[in-house]
C-alpha positions in Angstrom: 31.6 91.7 68.9 32.0 92.4 65.2 32.7 95.3 63.0 30.3 93.8 60.4 27.1 94.1 62.5 24.9 95.2 59.6 26.0 92.4 57.1 23.6 89.6 56.3 26.2 87.1 57.3 26.4 88.7 60.8 22.6 88.9 61.0 22.4 85.2 60.4 24.9 84.5 63.2 23.0 86.8 65.6 19.8 84.7 64.9 21.7 81.5 65.6 23.5 82.2 68.9 22.3 83.2 72.3 22.0 87.0 72.7 25.4 88.8 73.1 27.3 85.5 73.1 29.1 85.8 69.8 32.8 86.6 69.7 34.4 87.2 66.3 37.8 85.9 65.5 39.9 87.4 62.6 37.8 90.4 62.0 40.8 92.3 60.6 41.8 89.7 58.1 41.7 90.9 54.4 42.7 89.4 51.1 46.5 88.9 50.8 46.7 88.6 47.1 47.4 91.8 45.0 46.8 90.2 41.5 44.3 91.8 39.1 44.0 95.0 41.2 42.5 93.0 44.1 43.7 95.5 46.6 41.5 98.1 45.1 38.5 96.3 46.4 37.1 96.3 49.9 37.5 92.9 51.5 36.5 93.1 55.1 37.0 89.8 56.9 37.9 88.5 53.5 34.2 87.6 52.9 33.6 85.3 55.8 32.8 86.0 59.5 34.2 83.5 61.9 34.0 83.1 65.7 32.3 81.3 68.6 29.1 81.7 70.6 26.5 79.8 72.6 23.4 78.0 71.4 21.1 77.3 74.4 24.2 77.5 76.5 26.2 75.1 74.4 29.5 76.3 72.9 29.6 76.3 69.0 32.0 77.6 66.4 30.5 79.4 63.4 31.5 80.7 60.0 29.2 82.7 57.9 30.1 83.7 54.3 29.4 87.3 53.3 28.1 87.5 49.7 28.5 91.3 49.8 32.3 90.9 49.8 33.6 89.7 46.4 30.4 87.7 46.1 31.5 85.6 49.1 34.1 83.8 47.0 36.7 81.6 48.6 40.2 82.9 48.6 43.4 82.0 50.5 42.7 84.0 53.7 39.0 83.2 53.6 39.8 79.5 53.6 42.4 79.9 56.3 39.8 81.5 58.6 37.4 78.6 58.2 40.3 76.1 58.7 41.3 78.0 61.9 37.7 77.8 63.2 37.9 74.0 62.7 41.2 73.8 64.6 39.6 75.7 67.6 36.5 73.6 67.5 38.5 70.4 67.6 40.6 71.6 70.6 37.4 72.7 72.5 35.3 69.7 71.4 32.4 71.8 70.1 30.3 71.7 66.9 31.0 73.7 63.8 28.2 75.4 62.0 28.8 76.9 58.5 26.4 79.3 56.7 27.1 79.0 53.0 26.5 81.9 50.5 29.3 81.8 48.1 30.2 82.7 44.5 32.7 79.8 44.3 36.5 80.0 43.9 38.0 83.5 43.7 39.4 83.6 40.2 42.0 86.3 41.1 43.7 83.9 43.6 43.6 80.8 41.4 45.7 78.0 42.8 45.9 79.7 46.3 42.1 79.6 46.3 42.1 76.0 45.2 44.5 75.1 48.0 42.0 76.8 50.3 39.3 74.5 49.1 41.5 71.5 49.9 42.2 72.8 53.4 38.5 73.1 54.2 37.9 69.6 52.9 40.8 68.2 55.0 39.5 69.9 58.2 36.0 68.5 57.6 37.5 65.0 57.2 39.7 65.3 60.3 36.7 66.5 62.3 34.3 63.8 61.1 33.3 61.6 64.0 34.9 63.9 66.5 32.6 66.9 66.5 29.2 67.4 64.9 29.3 69.5 61.7 26.3 71.3 60.4 25.9 73.4 57.2 23.2 75.6 55.9 23.0 76.8 52.3 21.4 80.2 52.2 22.7 81.3 48.7 24.9 79.8 46.0 26.8 76.6 46.7 28.1 75.3 43.4 30.9 73.2 42.0 33.5 72.0 44.5 31.8 74.0 47.3 28.9 71.5 47.2 31.3 69.0 48.7 31.3 71.1 52.0 27.7 70.4 53.0 28.0 66.9 51.7 30.9 66.3 54.1 29.0 67.8 57.0 26.9 65.5 59.3 23.8 67.6 58.7 22.9 70.1 55.9 19.9 72.4 55.4 18.9 74.6 52.4 16.9 77.8 52.2 13.9 77.0 50.1 13.8 80.1 47.9 17.4 81.4 47.5 19.5 78.3 48.3 21.2 76.8 45.2 23.4 73.7 45.4 24.9 72.0 42.4 28.0 70.3 41.0 27.0 71.4 37.5 24.5 74.2 36.8 21.2 72.9 35.5 21.9 74.3 32.0 25.2 72.4 31.9 23.3 69.0 32.3 22.9 67.4 28.8 19.3 67.6 27.7 18.2 69.9 30.6 17.5 73.5 31.2 16.8 75.3 34.5 13.2 76.0 33.5 12.6 72.3 32.8 14.2 71.0 35.9 16.1 73.2 38.3 18.5 70.6 39.7 20.0 73.2 41.9 16.9 74.1 43.9 16.2 73.0 47.5 13.4 70.6 46.7 15.4 68.7 44.0 18.5 68.5 46.2 16.4 67.4 49.3 14.7 64.6 47.4 17.6 63.4 45.3 21.1 63.9 46.7 20.8 62.3 50.1 22.7 65.0 52.1 20.0 67.6 52.8 18.2 67.2 56.1 15.7 70.0 55.8 14.5 72.9 53.8 12.6 76.0 54.8 12.9 79.7 55.4 16.1 81.2 56.9 14.5 81.6 60.3 13.0 78.0 60.2 16.4 76.5 59.3 18.2 78.4 62.1 15.6 77.3 64.5 16.1 73.7 63.4 19.9 74.0 63.9 19.4 75.4 67.4 17.2 72.4 68.2 19.6 70.0 66.7 22.6 71.4 68.6 20.6 71.0 71.8 20.0 67.3 71.1 23.4 66.2 70.0 26.5 65.5 72.2 29.1 68.2 71.9 31.7 65.8 70.7 32.5 62.1 70.5 33.3 62.0 74.2 30.2 63.9 75.2 27.3 62.6 77.2 24.0 61.5 75.5 22.1 62.6 78.5 21.6 66.2 77.3 18.7 67.4 79.4 16.4 66.6 82.3 13.2 64.8 81.7 9.9 66.0 83.2 7.8 63.6 81.1 6.3 60.5 82.9 8.8 57.7 82.3 5.9 55.1 82.6 3.5 57.1 80.3 1.0 54.9 78.6 1.2 55.3 74.8 -2.3 54.8 73.3 -3.1 53.9 69.7 0.5 53.2 68.7 -0.5 50.1 66.7 -2.8 52.1 64.5 0.1 54.4 63.6 2.7 51.7 62.9 2.7 52.4 59.1 4.0 55.9 59.9 6.8 55.6 62.4 7.1 59.4 62.8 3.9 59.2 64.8 5.1 56.3 66.9 8.4 57.9 67.6 6.8 61.2 68.6 4.4 59.4 70.9 7.0 57.5 72.8 9.6 60.4 73.0 10.0 62.8 75.9 7.5 65.7 75.4 6.4 64.0 72.1 9.3 65.6 70.2 10.8 63.8 67.1 13.6 65.5 65.1 13.5 64.0 61.6 16.6 64.0 59.4 16.7 63.9 55.6 12.9 64.1 55.6 12.6 64.5 51.8 14.9 61.7 50.8 14.1 58.0 50.7 10.7 58.5 52.5 10.3 54.7 52.9 13.0 54.9 55.6 12.7 57.3 58.5 15.7 58.6 60.5 15.9 61.1 63.3 16.4 61.8 67.0 14.2 61.4 70.0 14.9 61.7 73.7 14.1 59.0 76.3 14.5 60.2 79.9 16.7 63.0 78.6 18.9 60.6 76.7 19.4 61.3 73.0 18.5 58.2 70.9 18.9 57.9 67.1 15.9 56.2 65.4 15.8 54.3 62.1 12.4 53.0 60.9 10.7 51.4 58.0 7.9 53.5 56.7 4.9 52.4 54.6 2.7 55.5 54.9 2.8 59.2 55.7 -0.3 60.6 57.4 -1.3 64.2 57.1 -2.5 66.5 59.9 -6.0 65.2 59.5 -4.9 61.6 59.9 -5.3 60.6 56.3 -2.7 58.7 54.2 -0.9 61.3 52.2 1.6 58.9 50.7 2.1 55.2 50.7 5.2 53.0 50.2 5.9 49.3 50.0 7.0 47.8 53.3 10.2 46.9 51.6 13.9 48.0 51.5 15.1 50.3 48.7 18.6 51.2 47.9 18.1 54.8 48.9 16.5 53.8 52.1 19.4 51.5 53.0 22.0 54.2 52.2 20.1 56.7 54.3 19.9 54.3 57.3 23.6 53.3 56.9 24.8 56.9 57.0 22.7 57.7 60.0 23.8 54.7 62.0 27.4 55.4 61.3 26.9 59.0 62.6 25.2 57.7 65.8 27.9 55.1 66.4 30.7 57.7 66.0 29.2 59.7 68.8 28.0 56.7 70.9 24.4 57.7 70.4 22.1 54.7 71.1 20.2 53.4 68.1 16.5 52.3 68.1 15.1 50.6 65.0 11.4 50.2 64.4 11.1 47.2 62.0 8.1 46.6 59.7 9.5 45.1 56.5 8.7 42.1 54.3 11.1 42.2 51.4 12.8 44.3 48.8 11.5 47.0 46.4 11.3 45.5 43.0 12.3 47.8 40.1 15.2 48.1 37.7 16.9 51.0 39.6 16.8 49.0 42.9 18.0 45.8 41.2 21.1 47.8 40.0 21.9 49.2 43.4 20.1 47.4 46.3 22.7 44.6 47.0 25.5 47.1 47.6 23.2 49.5 49.6 21.8 46.7 51.7 25.4 45.5 52.4 26.3 49.0 53.6 23.3 49.1 55.9 24.0 45.6 57.3 27.6 46.5 57.8 26.6 49.7 59.6 24.3 48.0 62.1 26.6 45.1 62.7 29.8 47.2 63.0 28.2 49.7 65.4 29.3 49.3 69.0 26.8 51.8 70.4 23.7 50.5 72.3 21.3 49.0 69.8 17.6 48.0 70.4 15.2 46.7 67.7 11.5 47.0 68.1 9.4 44.9 65.7 6.1 46.8 65.2 4.6 44.8 62.3 6.1 42.3 59.9 9.7 41.1 60.1 10.2 38.8 57.2 13.3 37.3 55.4 16.7 38.7 55.0 15.3 42.2 54.8 14.5 41.8 58.5 17.9 40.3 59.3 19.6 43.4 58.0 17.3 45.8 60.0 19.3 45.5 63.2 18.1 41.9 64.1 19.8 40.0 66.9 21.6 38.0 64.3 23.6 41.0 63.2 24.2 42.4 66.7 21.2 44.0 68.3 21.6 44.0 72.0 17.9 43.7 72.6 15.0 42.8 70.3 11.5 43.7 71.5 8.2 43.1 69.6 4.6 44.2 69.8 2.3 41.2 70.6 0.7 41.5 67.1 4.1 41.3 65.2 5.0 38.6 62.8 8.6 37.2 62.6 9.8 34.6 60.1 10.8 33.8 56.6 7.7 35.0 54.8 4.0 35.5 55.1 2.4 32.1 56.1 0.0 32.1 53.2 2.8 32.5 50.7 4.9 29.9 52.5 2.0 27.4 52.3 1.7 27.9 48.6 5.4 27.4 48.0 5.6 24.2 50.1 2.3 22.7 48.9 1.8 23.9 45.3 -0.8 21.2 44.5 -3.0 21.7 47.6 -6.5 23.0 47.5 -7.8 26.1 49.3 -8.9 24.3 52.4 -5.5 22.5 52.8 -3.6 25.7 52.1 -5.5 27.5 54.8 -4.7 24.8 57.3 -1.1 24.7 56.3 -0.8 28.4 56.5 -2.3 28.5 60.0 0.1 25.8 61.1 3.1 27.6 59.5 2.1 30.8 61.2 1.9 29.2 64.6 5.2 27.3 64.2 7.4 29.6 62.2 6.0 33.1 61.7 4.5 34.1 65.1 6.4 36.4 67.4 6.0 33.8 70.2 7.8 31.3 68.1 10.7 33.7 67.6 10.8 34.5 71.3 11.0 30.8 72.2 14.0 30.5 70.0 15.7 33.5 71.7 15.4 35.9 68.7 13.0 38.2 70.5 13.7 39.2 74.1 10.3 40.7 75.1 6.9 40.6 73.7 4.9 43.6 74.8 1.6 45.4 74.5 2.2 48.5 72.4 0.9 50.9 75.2 3.9 49.9 77.3 6.5 50.7 74.6 7.9 53.9 76.2 8.7 52.5 79.6 10.3 49.4 78.3 12.5 51.3 75.9 13.6 53.7 78.6 14.6 50.8 80.8 16.5 49.1 77.9 18.6 52.1 77.0 19.4 53.0 80.6 20.6 49.4 81.1 22.8 49.7 78.0 24.2 53.1 78.9 27.5 51.5 80.2 27.9 49.1 77.2 31.5 48.5 76.2 32.7 46.4 73.3 36.3 45.4 72.7 36.6 45.6 68.9 39.2 43.7 66.8 42.4 45.5 66.0 42.2 46.7 62.4 42.6 49.9 60.5 39.0 50.2 59.3 36.4 48.2 57.4 35.8 48.4 53.7 32.1 49.1 53.4 
């Protein structure tokens, strides 16, 4: 029930929450500062509407910045309202959703406004891993404010009007906005690693509603978020033909064929997102070597190799899932490391982060090998060696040190083609076949791809009550 029903900020909230469910908090708050004739200006709600409502019946707390009030700038009371919403959300164990449309720090309030920035940062940090935090950038989000969506668990940007930047494009040495608009949604989605999706305002709000319905409400919430009417034993045809693009595989095995992808524009060689299996939310991490278009043609191709961006993307996602005890499924199809100067500078650290995230996570973890699983790249992709609870594999998968033909060349450099072919066949049977790995206990089940859905459902239901007694320490260092 708001006094600002006609404002764009309120209209956005109305689109987000269930009809007539929003209750505004702090509608009478105005700017407290009187410097630079600030009291002569209208400051209803001090430029931010805050309150709570329902999204598909789930309680959420919302703040929406109003750019029509002092350009949506953050002042002392503006920040206190947002901080207060975080306090309420933490008490209730409900997600916080923030709509950002802001001109930055309010100059008239100077250090009070800066303190407000710090309060918002501190609340986000305190809430991290306790309640889900979702941000959407609908207007300007510059300078220190860009930290707010970056600290959120999920962030979205409006494709046309959303602007996110630490420095404006023209302030970047050698750049101009007309050359490369580093603040626009496409650039931020592909480069900064914190934007999960871009689109129109209505599309983003629809995605947020879907995401809220998938996630647990807090770190003690249940991952069984809905009833499943899909056949638990449904046969999944043609999965093997889709293994290069795990989005297709994940959509096929999921309840009602729904896969919610996160950070879709960033590090496309690694796919992350959520599916549901028998109503249970499961986080998915998968190697990707191709993207297919709607006609089934390869629109993009990638190496079946780990990159530093892909490893960081996977690490962040796994840490989120573990914080909320969301089970993790990995689809592994990887044979090495991406070879370029940029990756050589960054990959070791990024791979260490991903390895740490998988190994440190105590949530249920299942690895499905869909193609190749070679070398230390495979070890880091949630292998049994680093802590997977169960490792499954399709019957066509390969597991080992490297491709058998390459291994034969390394071991027998002087051999002719006939001998190399014989040695490669022998190596494949003894060291690179999925059956060989299964006999050594590194693979728990070898399956026909059509049976994937039913086996994964059974696996995660068995792991639902998993408990791990972790060592007593403050925190790790990766």
